[in-house]
Backbone as CSV, one residue per row, in Angstrom:
resi,resn,N_x,N_y,N_z,CA_x,CA_y,CA_z,C_x,C_y,C_z
1,UNK,-64.977,131.397,150.048,-64.434,132.204,151.105,-64.409,131.368,152.379
2,UNK,-63.276,131.329,153.042,-63.152,130.573,154.274,-63.627,131.416,155.448
3,UNK,-64.565,130.893,156.160,-65.099,131.576,157.334,-65.464,130.523,158.377
4,UNK,-64.592,129.521,158.515,-64.885,128.359,159.345,-65.331,128.718,160.754
5,UNK,-64.569,129.587,161.418,-64.891,129.917,162.803,-66.265,130.576,162.903
6,UNK,-66.513,131.525,162.044,-67.783,132.245,162.067,-68.948,131.307,161.737
7,UNK,-68.777,130.476,160.722,-69.838,129.543,160.353,-70.092,128.537,161.464
8,UNK,-69.033,128.117,162.153,-69.193,127.217,163.305,-70.024,127.896,164.393
9,UNK,-69.721,129.163,164.677,-70.482,129.916,165.684,-71.951,130.052,165.278
10,UNK,-72.197,130.140,163.971,-73.568,130.235,163.467,-74.291,128.889,163.566
11,UNK,-73.512,127.803,163.750,-74.101,126.468,163.757,-74.303,125.926,162.351
12,UNK,-73.575,126.499,161.375,-73.685,126.099,159.985,-72.525,125.164,159.640
13,UNK,-72.757,123.883,159.727,-71.744,122.862,159.438,-71.649,122.631,157.927
14,UNK,-70.577,121.962,157.478,-70.497,121.619,156.052,-71.785,120.930,155.586
15,UNK,-72.268,121.350,154.422,-73.508,120.808,153.881,-74.750,121.597,154.263
16,UNK,-74.618,122.514,155.236,-75.761,123.339,155.666,-76.252,124.156,154.479
17,UNK,-77.536,124.111,154.197,-78.123,124.806,153.049,-78.317,126.290,153.355
18,UNK,-78.054,127.095,152.312,-78.074,128.540,152.478,-78.879,129.235,151.389
19,UNK,-79.468,130.346,151.761,-80.090,131.257,150.806,-79.212,132.499,150.786
20,UNK,-78.879,132.983,149.592,-78.023,134.160,149.450,-78.768,135.178,148.601
21,UNK,-79.029,136.345,149.184,-79.768,137.392,148.495,-78.962,138.687,148.466
22,UNK,-79.131,139.441,147.407,-78.533,140.762,147.290,-79.481,141.765,147.931
23,UNK,-78.939,142.633,148.778,-79.766,143.642,149.451,-78.941,144.908,149.650
24,UNK,-79.286,145.963,148.951,-78.636,147.265,149.090,-77.119,147.177,148.983
25,UNK,-76.639,146.437,148.020,-75.206,146.338,147.783,-74.466,145.375,148.692
26,UNK,-75.201,144.623,149.500,-74.614,143.635,150.405,-75.218,142.278,150.095
27,UNK,-74.557,141.231,150.538,-75.111,139.886,150.416,-75.636,139.443,151.776
28,UNK,-76.874,139.007,151.803,-77.512,138.548,153.031,-77.661,137.030,152.923
29,UNK,-77.067,136.324,153.885,-77.037,134.865,153.865,-77.843,134.354,155.058
30,UNK,-78.775,133.452,154.776,-79.598,132.852,155.825,-79.686,131.351,155.583
31,UNK,-80.149,130.622,156.590,-80.392,129.187,156.433,-81.555,128.982,155.475
32,UNK,-81.532,127.861,154.786,-82.615,127.524,153.861,-82.879,126.035,153.925
33,UNK,-84.105,125.637,153.696,-84.435,124.211,153.651,-83.955,123.610,152.341
34,UNK,-84.310,124.260,151.261,-83.961,123.763,149.936,-83.373,124.921,149.140
35,UNK,-82.096,124.896,148.931,-81.463,125.890,148.087,-80.212,125.285,147.503
36,UNK,-79.734,125.883,146.445,-78.592,125.293,145.749,-77.261,125.606,146.409
37,UNK,-77.237,126.528,147.345,-75.985,126.888,148.007,-75.872,126.133,149.320
38,UNK,-74.623,125.780,149.657,-74.394,125.106,150.926,-72.971,125.373,151.403
39,UNK,-72.779,125.280,152.700,-71.451,125.432,153.277,-70.573,124.317,152.727
40,UNK,-69.364,124.675,152.284,-68.448,123.705,151.698,-67.909,122.711,152.710
41,UNK,-67.312,121.667,152.205,-66.824,120.583,153.057,-65.721,121.033,154.019
42,UNK,-65.017,122.116,153.701,-63.974,122.653,154.587,-64.418,123.945,155.270
43,UNK,-65.723,124.182,155.303,-66.249,125.357,155.977,-66.187,126.619,155.143
44,UNK,-66.263,126.476,153.806,-66.238,127.658,152.949,-67.653,128.210,152.781
45,UNK,-67.730,129.524,152.736,-68.984,130.210,152.472,-69.070,130.449,150.968
46,UNK,-70.064,129.870,150.299,-70.151,130.066,148.850,-70.665,131.461,148.528
47,UNK,-69.961,132.158,147.670,-70.432,133.453,147.190,-70.508,133.358,145.670
48,UNK,-71.715,133.207,145.131,-71.868,133.029,143.692,-71.263,134.190,142.907
49,UNK,-70.659,133.871,141.772,-69.996,134.886,140.937,-70.957,136.008,140.567
50,UNK,-72.189,135.676,140.217,-73.144,136.714,139.821,-73.433,137.673,140.970
51,UNK,-73.552,137.153,142.174,-73.801,138.004,143.346,-72.580,138.862,143.657
52,UNK,-71.381,138.268,143.558,-70.150,139.048,143.784,-70.048,140.180,142.780
53,UNK,-70.378,139.902,141.528,-70.300,140.940,140.495,-71.281,142.066,140.767
54,UNK,-72.499,141.733,141.186,-73.498,142.769,141.477,-73.085,143.642,142.653
55,UNK,-72.309,143.067,143.585,-71.827,143.820,144.748,-70.456,144.439,144.505
56,UNK,-69.903,144.182,143.322,-68.571,144.670,142.953,-67.480,144.134,143.885
57,UNK,-67.610,142.863,144.249,-66.579,142.197,145.041,-65.627,141.524,144.063
58,UNK,-64.394,141.982,144.034,-63.375,141.433,143.146,-62.712,140.227,143.818
59,UNK,-62.203,139.279,143.025,-61.501,138.129,143.618,-60.351,138.592,144.514
60,UNK,-60.284,138.012,145.697,-59.227,138.341,146.651,-59.459,139.613,147.438
61,UNK,-60.520,140.329,147.136,-60.804,141.589,147.830,-61.357,141.300,149.230
62,UNK,-60.932,142.051,150.243,-61.460,141.811,151.588,-62.927,142.207,151.681
63,UNK,-63.632,141.527,152.557,-65.026,141.851,152.867,-65.176,141.841,154.386
64,UNK,-66.217,142.476,154.857,-66.545,142.456,156.282,-67.743,141.543,156.466
65,UNK,-67.585,140.522,157.318,-68.683,139.606,157.619,-69.283,139.997,158.958
66,UNK,-70.596,140.172,158.981,-71.299,140.511,160.221,-72.336,139.430,160.487
67,UNK,-72.188,138.755,161.619,-73.100,137.661,161.971,-74.116,138.132,163.000
68,UNK,-75.361,137.807,162.754,-76.446,138.056,163.689,-76.966,136.673,164.076
69,UNK,-76.269,136.059,165.027,-76.481,134.654,165.365,-77.909,134.382,165.801
70,UNK,-78.489,135.246,166.621,-79.851,135.008,167.113,-80.894,135.092,165.997
71,UNK,-80.529,135.699,164.873,-81.451,135.811,163.732,-81.064,134.878,162.587
72,UNK,-80.013,134.046,162.812,-79.556,133.091,161.794,-79.263,133.811,160.485
73,UNK,-78.487,134.895,160.594,-78.265,135.797,159.472,-76.801,136.220,159.421
74,UNK,-76.248,136.209,158.218,-74.874,136.647,157.997,-74.897,137.664,156.861
75,UNK,-74.244,138.800,157.054,-74.202,139.837,156.030,-72.765,139.988,155.550
76,UNK,-72.600,139.969,154.234,-71.297,140.155,153.603,-71.256,141.573,153.066
77,UNK,-70.389,142.402,153.674,-70.255,143.800,153.270,-69.027,143.948,152.376
78,UNK,-69.208,144.372,151.122,-68.047,144.652,150.273,-67.238,145.810,150.844
79,UNK,-65.946,145.832,150.573,-65.079,146.889,151.084,-65.561,148.263,150.618
80,UNK,-66.115,148.351,149.423,-66.609,149.642,148.922,-67.769,150.158,149.770
81,UNK,-68.624,149.265,150.237,-69.744,149.662,151.092,-69.239,150.126,152.453
82,UNK,-68.280,149.398,153.017,-67.706,149.785,154.310,-67.037,151.149,154.197
83,UNK,-66.283,151.372,153.129,-65.611,152.657,152.932,-66.630,153.789,152.798
84,UNK,-67.708,153.550,152.049,-68.740,154.577,151.886,-69.413,154.898,153.211
85,UNK,-69.747,153.869,153.986,-70.395,154.091,155.277,-69.484,154.857,156.240
86,UNK,-68.198,154.503,156.244,-67.261,155.215,157.116,-67.062,156.655,156.658
87,UNK,-67.008,156.873,155.362,-66.877,158.233,154.836,-68.072,159.077,155.244
88,UNK,-69.277,158.520,155.089,-70.486,159.241,155.483,-70.492,159.532,156.980
89,UNK,-70.101,158.555,157.793,-70.059,158.748,159.241,-69.063,159.839,159.614
90,UNK,-67.866,159.786,159.043,-66.850,160.790,159.356,-67.273,162.167,158.878
91,UNK,-67.966,162.229,157.757,-68.479,163.502,157.249,-69.484,164.084,158.244
92,UNK,-70.369,163.249,158.762,-71.352,163.707,159.748,-70.684,164.116,161.049
93,UNK,-69.702,163.344,161.503,-69.015,163.664,162.752,-68.234,164.960,162.676
94,UNK,-67.772,165.305,161.473,-67.007,166.540,161.323,-67.906,167.750,161.114
95,UNK,-69.219,167.538,161.223,-70.147,168.656,161.081,-70.584,168.920,159.659
96,UNK,-70.264,167.992,158.771,-70.641,168.151,157.368,-72.123,167.997,157.170
97,UNK,-72.579,168.328,156.002,-73.985,168.211,155.628,-74.362,166.740,155.575
98,UNK,-75.425,166.346,156.273,-75.828,164.952,156.319,-76.742,164.568,155.161
99,UNK,-77.023,165.497,154.244,-77.898,165.211,153.107,-77.151,164.627,151.925
100,UNK,-75.910,164.236,152.087,-75.111,163.675,151.006,-75.687,162.445,150.442
């Protein structure tokens, strides 16, 4: 996944080592000293196939990237998670039951 501008803002240059963890249906990416993942030579963010499958991210499917620069943290939100969160928010805003 190309995210050159965002990775540059994070200070993650090509070769920067990364840790990628699954957390509540999202991928959480942080800096790592020793890990098998790294920013690609053209600024690509590696998303391992197994992690994409667990998050139900299909090839070519859009994702929402949220950077927390001061915490050296990047969160990859699958479109299904964003849709669910927005549905829940709109349900609450319309006065619906929040126990869904």
